[in-house]
Every structure is written in C-alpha cells, then in structure tokens.
C-alpha positions in Angstrom: 0.0 0.0 0.0 1.1 3.5 -0.7 0.7 6.4 1.7 0.7 10.1 0.9 1.0 12.7 3.7 0.0 16.2 2.7 1.3 19.0 4.9 -0.3 22.4 4.4 1.4 25.4 5.8 0.1 29.0 5.9 2.8 31.6 5.9 2.5 35.3 7.0 5.0 37.3 5.1 5.4 40.6 6.9 8.1 42.4 4.8 6.5 41.7 1.4 5.0 44.8 -0.3 4.5 43.1 -3.7 3.9 39.7 -5.3 7.4 39.7 -6.6 8.9 40.0 -3.1 6.5 37.3 -1.8 7.4 34.9 -4.6 11.1 35.4 -4.0 10.6 34.3 -0.4 8.4 31.4 -1.4 10.7 30.2 -4.2 13.6 30.2 -1.7 11.7 28.3 0.9 10.4 25.7 -1.6 13.8 25.2 -3.1 15.6 24.7 0.2 12.9 22.3 1.4 13.0 20.2 -1.8 16.8 20.1 -1.7 16.7 18.7 1.8 13.7 16.4 1.8 12.1 14.0 -0.8 8.8 16.0 -1.1 6.8 17.7 -3.8 5.8 21.3 -3.1 3.6 24.0 -4.4 1.9 27.2 -3.5 -1.8 26.3 -3.3 -3.7 29.3 -2.0 -3.5 33.1 -1.5 -1.5 33.5 -4.7 -2.5 37.1 -5.2 -2.1 38.2 -1.6 1.5 39.7 -1.1 1.4 39.0 2.7 0.1 35.5 2.8 1.0 32.2 1.2 -0.3 28.6 1.6 2.1 25.9 0.7 1.4 22.2 0.3 4.1 19.5 0.7 3.5 15.9 -0.2 5.6 13.0 1.1 5.0 9.5 -0.4 6.0 6.2 1.2 5.0 2.6 1.6 4.9 3.2 5.4 2.5 5.8 6.8 4.8 6.6 9.7 7.6 7.4 7.4 5.6 9.8 5.2 4.1 11.4 8.4 7.6 11.8 9.9 8.9 13.4 6.7 6.1 15.9 6.8 6.9 16.8 10.4 10.5 17.2 9.6 9.6 19.6 6.8 7.5 21.6 9.2 10.3 21.8 11.7 12.7 22.8 9.0 10.4 25.6 7.7 10.0 26.9 11.3 13.8 27.0 11.8 14.6 28.7 8.5 14.0 32.2 9.9 13.0 33.8 6.6 10.9 36.9 6.5 7.8 35.0 7.4 5.9 33.4 10.2 4.1 30.0 10.2 0.4 30.4 10.6 -2.2 27.5 10.3 -0.8 24.0 9.7 -2.6 20.9 8.8 -1.5 17.3 8.0 -3.5 14.6 6.3 -2.4 11.1 5.4 -4.1 9.3 2.6 -3.8 5.5 1.8 -3.8 4.7 -1.9 
C-alpha cells in the first residue's frame, strides 16, 4: 500500500510589499525544502495576496509513519529557516492509496 502525507502550511510574510517580493521568499523556501527532503511542493492558496501564502508539501512512502515523519521534519525545517515569514495555520493529512 502507498501512503501520501500532505502538509499544508500557511505563511504570513510581513516584509512583502509586492507579489514579486513574496514569490522570492516562497521560491527560496520551496527550493531549500526540496533540496533537503524528498517531497513535492507547491503554493496552493493566497497566490494574489502579497502578505500570505499557503504551501502544500507531499511525502510519499509505503509506510504511513515514514511519510508522516517526513512531513513533520519539513514543518520543523520551515519553522527553523527564519526567513521573513511566520508560520500560521498548519494541517497534516495522510491518505492511503
């Protein structure tokens, strides 16, 4: 069986005055995360709001505990990056395929 854990993270970007500045922060965060962890990542909501972003990360494994642990490590990594943003709402869901 295959398990997919989806981590959704809302970010509050305080120093962003434009979509260009916001996307620079998001691009850097996604790139660093994908370089460190085997996850897929995308901005999924608030794409036209320069001060908010919602990112989704997907971890896939044959073991639900491994995919969930990877998602939790991604969240801890994002919180520790200390970019010009703050983590807001977080949700995690594991789906069996």
